[in-house]
C-alpha positions, 0 to 999 in steps of 0.5 A: 504632697497634694493638699487634697490628698492630705485632707483625704488621709486626715479625714480617714484618720479622724473618722476611723472609717473610709466609709464615714470619711467618704461621706464627710468629703462628699465623694464615693467610698471607692474613689476615696479607697483608690486614693488611699491605695494609690498613696500607699503604693507610692510610699511603699507601705500601708498607712492604715490597718483596716478592719470591717468596722475600723481603720487605724493608722499604722506607725508609718501612717502616724508619721504621714499624718503628723506631716499632713496636719502640719501642712494643712495648718500652714495652709489654714493659717495662711488663709486666715491671715489673708482673711484679715487683709481682705475684709470682703472675703467670704470665710468660715468660722467653726465654733464649739460650745457646751450644751445649755449655757453655750446655746444661750451665749450663741443665740445672744452673740450671733446676731450682733456678730452677723451684722458686722460680718455678713460674709462670714459663715458660722457653723455652731457645734454643741458638744462636750468639753472632751469633744471640743478638745478633739475638734480643736486638735483635729482642726474641725473647730476654730474656737470653743467655749467651756468652763473648766479648771486650769488643771483640766487644760490640755497641751497643744491648746491655748486658753483665754480666760474670760472670767472666774465663776464661783460654784454655790450650794443650792438647797430647797428653800423650805429646808430647815437650813434655809432659814439663814438665807435672806434674799435681800442681803448683798452677799450669799450666806456661807454654809459648811457642806458637812451640814447637809451630809445626810441629804441626797444630791443631784450632781453632774455626770462623772465626766463633767468638768465640774465633778472633780471640784465637787469630789474634792469638796466632799472629800474635805467635808469627810463624807460620801454623798448619797447621789440621787441622780446624775445629769448633764443638764443644770436645768434638770438639777434646778427642777429637782431642787425646786421639787424638794427632792435633793440638794445640788451645786450651781455655778453663778450663771444659774443662780437666780436669787428671785427663785423663791423655791431655792436657797443658795449658799457660798461654801467656805472653800469658795470653789470656782472654775473659769469660763474660757475660750480655747483654740489650737496653739499652732493655728492663727486666730484671725480677726473674725474669730477674735471678734466673736471671742470679744462679743462672747466675753462681753456676754459672759461678763454682763450675764454672770453678775452674782 
């Protein structure tokens, strides 16, 4: 197996298109297609089913891809281990993180990381948790950061739990129930979710990792919420609650007890998820990645203080 050829075939499979794969590989479409045809002739079987707008692996293709990915993982693990031995070696770190809080983390962590790793090129990727998992599996990411519950962990991916983070109910401060909220008390007051069952809510989208937690809370409180708006942005949620349009749920990271427009409450169930770093189980996590992970963990512990 030629390593460059392996990279060509796995890229075609990942992009599901010869045209897109060629662009990623910085070669012409015709050159990539010739490489594929040459390999298929050598193997005596087609590796992909081609269509006008798609390119999917055949059964033989899946077998070839499995072996190809294993070989490329061995190559990458070997280089990562060598990186740990040769400190002045130029290396690459591809980091994925979720929108909003992820970029907050990266902008704080990267300057410190760069000062001690001047030869490391870091490629940051802002993406959903689903996209992170796909990137880790395909090998296009080395390390990723997200918030999710253990039930949402995927096989083949290793998770290092950085911290637990509680999720709180947030309501407009002028809501009648907010009278029990006292900014100067040490712990947030607890409120039964059923008390706000008549109120509209702003929630994260159905495909967010937080949503299953919230759906369980609503089921336990025995009501279906009136969802005024769904969003992917916690800061949009904060704005809508400040404008007294609805109630919502915010993880501890976004709870600002100095915000006079919002009252925060703990829930009796104390719902929480985990801030995690993730990487592919088969891949060697080198010192460079471990150093970035350590700085990120320090950031989370210093930032989430409630």
